[in-house]
N, C-alpha and C positions, 0 to 999 in steps of 0.2 A: 462814403469816405469824405466827400466835400462838406457834409453837415458836421462830421466829427472834427474836421479841421477848423470850421467856423466856431464850433463850441470851444475848442482849445484856444483859439485866438481871443475870443471874448473873455474867457476866464484868465488869460494872461494879462489882460488890461486890468491891473489891480484896482483901478479907480471904480470899475463897475461893481465888483463884489462888495467893495466898501460902501458904495452908494446904497446898495440893497440892504446891507446891514444897518446903516444909519437910519434909513427910512422906516425899517421894521421897528427899531427902537423908538423912533419919534412918534409913530402913530399907534404903537402898542399892538400890532398884529404880528402873529408869531412867524409867518413865512411870507417872503417876497420873492417872486420869480420873474425873470425876464424870459419871455417865451416867443418862439416863432410860430407863425400860422401859415402853413403851406400844404397844398394838396389835401385839403379838408382834414388836416391833422394839426394838433397842438403839440409843441415840443418844448420842454424845459431846456433853455440854453445856459443860463446862469441862475443860481438860486442861493437864497439865504435860509437856512434852517428848514428846507423842504423835506428833509428826511423824516421829521416827526410826523409828516402827513403820509409817509410811504411813497414819496415822489423823489426820484433822483435826477440829477442832470442827465439829459439825453433821453429820459422817458417820454413817451408819446401817449396822447389820448385822442380819441375821435373829437374833432373840433366841436361838433354839436353837443358834446357832453360837458363843455366848459362855459364859464361866464364870458369868455372872450368871443364866443360865437356871436352873441348879440352885440358886443362892442364893435366887432368888425363889420357886422351887417349895417349898423347905423352910423359907423364912423365916429363914435363918441364914447364917453365914459359910461360904464355900467357898474352899478353898485347895489349890493344886497346886504342890508343890516342883519337879516335873519333868513337864511335860505329855507329853513323849515316852514316858513310862512308862505313861500313862493310855490306856485303851481306848475312852473315850466319844468320840462324834463331835465334840463341841465342842472338846475338847483337840486332837484330830487336825487339825481344820480350822485352828485358830489356829496350830498348829505349822507346818503346810504352807503356809498363806497368808501369815502374818506373821512366821514364824520364832520365835514365842514359846515359851519353855520353862517359865516360872513365872508364876503368876497368883493373885491373891487378890481376892475380891469380898465386900464388906460391905454388907448392906442398910441403908438409912437410913430411920428412922422419926421422924416428928415427935412432940412430947410428947403429942399427942392420940391417938397410935397410928396415924395415917394414913401410908401408904407414900409416900415421896418419890422414891427412886431408889437407885442403888448407887455405892459408891466402889470403884474398881478399881485395883489395883497390878499392873503388867505388866513383864516383863523377858525379854530374849532369852537370858538365861543361867539355868541351873537353880539352885535353892537347896538348901541342906543343912539338915536338921533338920525340926522340926515347925512352924516358922513362927509360934510363939506370940508372940514379941516383935513381929513384923511385923503380926500380926493385932491385937494390943493397940494398937499405934500407929495403925493404920487406924481402929479403932473410936473411939479418942480423936478423931481427925481428923473422923470422921463426926459425933460429938457437937458438935464446934466448928462444923461447917458448919450443923447444925440451929440452934444458937444464933444464928449470923449470919442465917440465913433468917428466924427468928422476930423478931429485932431489926429487920430490914428491913421485915417485914410490919407490926410494931407501929408503926414510924416512919411507914410509909405511911398506916396507919389514923389516927395522930395528926394527920398533915398534912391528911388528908381531913376529919377532924373540925374542924380549925381553919378550913379553907376553908368548910365548911358553916356554922359559926358566923358567919364573916364575911359569907357570903351572906345568912344569916338576918337579921343585923343591918341590912344594906343594905335587905333586903326589908321589914323592919319600919318603917324610916324612910320608904321609899316608900309603904308601906301607910298609915301614919298621916297622911302629908302629903296623899296623894290623897284619903283618906277625909275629912279635915278640909275640904279645898278643895271637894269635891263635895257634902258635906252642908250646907255653908254656904249655898249658893244656895237650895235649897228651904226651909231654915230661915228665911233672910232673907225669902223671899216670904211664908211663913206669918206671920212676925212683923209685916211691913208690913201685910198684909191684916187681921190681928187688930187692929192699932192703928186702922185705918180703921173697923172695925166698932165697937170700943169707944168711939170718939170720936163715933159717930153722924153721921159725915160723908158718908154715902151714902144715897140714897133706898132705901126698902124694896124697890123693884123690882129693885135691883141686888144684893141680898143673895144670891139663888140663884147668880148668876154668880160672886160672890166665893167662895161656898161650894164651887163646882165647882173653882175655881182652887186653893183650899186643899186640897181632896181630891186633886187631881192632884199637888200638892207632897208630900203625905203618901204617896201611892202611889210617887212617885219615891224617897223615903227608904226606904220599905218594900222596894222592889226592891234598893236598895243594901245594906240590912241582910241581906236574903236572900243576896245575893252574898257578903257578908262571911262569913256562916255557912258557905256552901258552900266558899269559899276556905279557911277555917280547917280544915274537915274534910278537904279534899283535900290541903292542905299539911302539916298537923300531926296530924291525926287518922287515923281508919281508912279514909278515902276518902269519896266522895260517898255519902250514905245513899240506898238504894233500897227501894221496895216492889214487889217482883216478883210479878206475877200475870198470868194470861191476860187479854188484851184483845181482844174480838171486833170492836170498832169503832175501831181505831186510825186507820184512814184518815179517818174522819169527824172525829175529834178533831184530827188534824193539819190538816185542811182548815179547821176552825174557827179554829185558831191563826193560819193565814195570813190568813184573813178579818179577824180582829181587828187584825192589824198593818197590813194594807192600808187598813182603814177609817181609821186614823190618818195614812195617807199617800195621800190620794185622787189626788194628782198622779202617783203612780208606777205603772208597768205591771208586771204579774206574769203570767208564763206558767207555769201550775201543772198538773201531772199527778200525781195520786195514785191508785195502783192497788194497794191492799192488801186482798185478799179473805180472807186467812188470819187466824186468831186468832194474835196475837203475844204471847209471854210476855215481859213487860217492865214497866218502870215508866212507864206512859203519860204521867203528869204530867211526868216528867223528859224524855221524848222531845219533849213539847210545848215545854218550856223550851229544849231543844236547838234545835229548829226556829225558835222565836221569836228566839233569839239570832243564829242564822245569817242569817235573813231581815232582821232589824234591821241587822246588820252589812253586808249587801249593799246595803240602802237608803242606809246612811251613806257607803259607800265606792265604790259602783258609779256608772257614768255614768247621769245622770238620764233620758236619752232612750233607754236600752236596757233592755228588759224584764228583770226578775230571773226566772230560771228555777228552779222548784222541782220536784224529782222525788222521789217517795216510792213505792217499789215493792219487791216481793219477787222476786228472781231466783235460781233454783236453791236455794230455801230460805233464802237470805240476805236480810235486810232492808237496803235502801239508802235513805239520805236524803241528797239532794244539793241544794245551792243554788249557783247560778252568777250572777255579776253581770258587767257590762261594764266593770269597772274596769281601770285601766292595768296593764301588766306589772309584776310584783313581782320584784325580783332575788332570787337564791338566798339571799343572806345575810339578807334580811328574812324569807323564807319559813320558815327554820328557827327564827325567833324569834317567830313569830306567836302561838304558844300559851303564851308566857311571860306571867305576870301583869304588868300595868301596861306592857306593851311599847309600846302606842300612846301612852301618856303620855310615855315616854322618847323616842319618835320626834319629839315636838315638834309634831305636827299638831293639828287640832281634835279635842277629846276630849269624849265624852259618856259619863257613867257612870264607874265605877271602873276600866275597862279590864280587867275580869276575865272578860268574856263568853266569849272563845274558850278561855281557860284552863279555865273551868268546863265548856264544851262537851266538851273533850277528856276530862275526868275522868268526865263522864256516860257517854260512849261506852265508855271503858275499863272503867268499873264494870259495864257490860253485857257485857264480854268482846269488844268490838268495836274498830275502828280508825278514827281520824279523820285524813284527809289533806287537804292543800291543794295545788292545782295552778294554775299561772298561765301563760297564753299570750296572745300578741297577738291571735289570732283569737277565742278563746273567753272571754277575760277571766279572772276568778278563780273557781275552783270549790272549795267545801268538800264533801267526801263522807264520810259516816259509813257504815260497813259493819258489820253485826252478824252474828254467826255463825248458821248454819242452825238451831241449837238454839233460837233465839229465835222461830222461826216454826213453827207446827203447823197441821195441816189443820183447817179450820173444821168442827166436829162437826155443824153444821146442814146441811152439803152432802152 
């Protein structure tokens, strides 16, 4: 599939087929082919008039059966004025199978020195002389092809940069809009409560209650700021920051994390099974953040009457953290976007927080070398599962 796409791309660059046609006319050889050489095979990528030889674009030959074999081996031009006079196997094969009598192969190198392929000129008639003019023309054509390839690559890079800049601009607008909206609520709450306190409009007995509400609003803002920092590092910096070290009680820490979240949702049911007896090399605080985000997400979007399942265990050396809720079936188009920042906000549903939780979860997992996936089914609901490679789990030295 990748080779087919490359062939289509090269043939869409109209300048390359035109170059092959012009060089064929200039040197008087009936067929000119741009070929790739990989995995001991020769393949026609772009061709002019190769059909007369019985060779079509995309056709392959064993590399040792072509004149390009020698050209690749010595890294230089190979030319045969009359293959019938040559004793090597490639010339004999090409003469007997395709009726070829003359052939030239010019290696093509990019400006950075990397090898690209070969430009071949072939004819069913023998040539006279040392072929210097033909070789010079083919080398010029090879240089022109390199220019076209590099121009196309640069154009593609420029287009990609433009798209990235446009995406970043949209993302910045989303980011600032969501951040302003979500920070306004806790700030407004703190302001209103502060006004009540400064006006001495409440009994002293209510001050602790107001203090708790203000503390909760500050905590919400703190969580959002932490998410902003993580988002910035993941999107623009060097990735989520980790403090990797052996953790002998990861199971207990993850259980405490679930307990803290369920304490804030006493009406929700949780089916929890944590079986981690190994010492795990990880950033334990980040894995707690991961599990907290996943369980909070399950409470937010899962069916209220269906228990949220939490599974944390080591299987065959790999650490698994999975959270399943009884939420409705999610279609494929939504599944592929679930880890995008602000996706929930774009979806137009009820939103809590900045909508960065799953985005940060994915980057936490990937920073550990793991993989985070989401599955949705009518029977099981929605499951998020993070799998960390075996290198993250080591035998408990106390056992």
